[in-house]
N, C-alpha and C positions, 0 to 999 in steps of 0.2 A: 296465213294459211290455216292455222289452228282454228280461227274463228269460223272460216268457211266450212271446215270439217264439222264443227259443232252445228252450224246452221243446216248443213245437209242431213245431219242426224235428226234434227228437229223436223225438217221437211219429211224425212222418211217416216218418222213417228206420226206426223199429221196426215200424210198422204198415202202411206202404204205403197202398193205396187206402182202407183202413178206419180211417185215423187220426182221422177226425171222427165216426165212428159212436159214438153214445151210447145208453145204455139209457134207458128211460122214467124220468122224475124220481120218480114214485111208487115204483117198484121200487128206485131208488137210495137213497131216503131211508127205505125200509122198515126197521123195527127189526131184522128178520132179516138184512138186508144189512149194516147197521152192526155188528151183533153178530159176524157172520161175519168181517168185515174187522178188527175189533178182535182177535178170536182169532188170525187170521192174522198180524197185526202182532206180537202177543206171541210166537207161535211163531217168527217170523223173528228176533225179538230173542233168543230161546233159541238159534237158529242162530248168531247173532253171538257169543253167549257161548261156545258150543261151539268156534267158530273161534278166539276169543281164548284159550281154555284150551289149545287145540292149539298156538298160537304160544308161550304161556307154557311149555308142556311142551318144545317144541323149544329154546327159549332156555335153560331150566334144564338140559337134557341137554347142550347145547353148552358151557355154563359148567362142567360137571363133566368136560369133556374128551371126551365122547362125540361121535362124528361123526354129524351129521344130514345126510343126502344132499340134493343139490340138488333132486331130484325131490320130496322132502317139503316143502322150502321153497317150491318152485313151486306145489305143491298148496295150501299155506296161503294164498298170494297169490290163487289161483283161488277159494278158498272165500270170501274177503272180496269179491272181484269179483262172485261169484254173489249173495252177500247184498245187496250194494249194488243190483244189478240188480233183485232181487226186491222190495226196498223201493220202488224206483221204480215197478215194476209195480203194487204194492199201492196206492200213492199215486194213480196215474193211474186205476186201476180204481175206487177210492172215488169218484172224480169222475164215474164212469159211462162211462168209455171201454171199449168192448167189447174192443178189441185187447189192452189191458193185462190184463184178466181172462183172456182166451184164452191169452196168453203165460205168464202166471203159472201157470195150470193145467197147461199143457204142460210148462213147465220143471220143475215140481214132480214130474213123472214122469221126464223125461229125465235130470235131474241125478242122481237116485238110481241110475238104471240105469248111468250112466257111473261113478259113485263105486263102486258095488258091483263092476262089471266090473273096474275097475283094482285093487280089493282082491284079486281072484282071481289076479292075476299074482304068482306066487311070488317073494318077496324084494323086491318093488317098494317096499313100505312096511313099517316096523316094526310090531309088534303094536299099540302104543298108537295109531298112526295108522290102522290098520285099524279099531280100535274106534271112533275118532272119526268115521271115514267112515261106518260103519254107523249110528251115532247121528245124524249129519247126514242120512243118507238116510231114517231112520225119521221124523224130524221133518218133512222135506219131504213124505213120503207122508201124514202127518197133515194137513198144509196142503192137499194135493191133496184129501183126503177132505172137509175143511171146505168147500172151494170146489166140491165136486161134489154138494152137496145139490140135490134137485130144484128147490127155490125159486130158488137162484142160477143153476142151469143154464137155467132158464126166463127169469129176469130178464136174463141175459146171453146170450140166444140169438143165434146168428150172424145178423148183419144181411143183408138181401137184397143181392145183387150189384148194383152200379150199372147202371142200364138194364134190370134184370130186372123 
């Protein structure tokens, strides 16, 4: 019970007024919804593997004496924080919470834009990190596409504003 209370507090922080807005139970349990979120979960798992491979690459390069900049290490931490956040959003969206679906869809566009933008800064990341960031972005854009099917957009339509 205490855990659910904490999760509801996190939901309220992340969602504001829409924290309690849920989609229709029929849409939530529809096989298309379940299939979409299963695909998204697998894609996010791929993101996690991509991030882990990047960490392994950084560790291997460090062990051979190559200098890995603090910016790269920081970005690797951010990648895992992003993945954790997105897993939380998927979990809550599967429960029918509108805000979680909305944030998941939004962040699957915003994060690639930020990642690609930082890759365009000359010398910020080594080539291997730029490649990882491009792959990271591509997978998130596929997640966005899965979440943007007409069925899911209709199922997770924005709830009316309170008092409207």
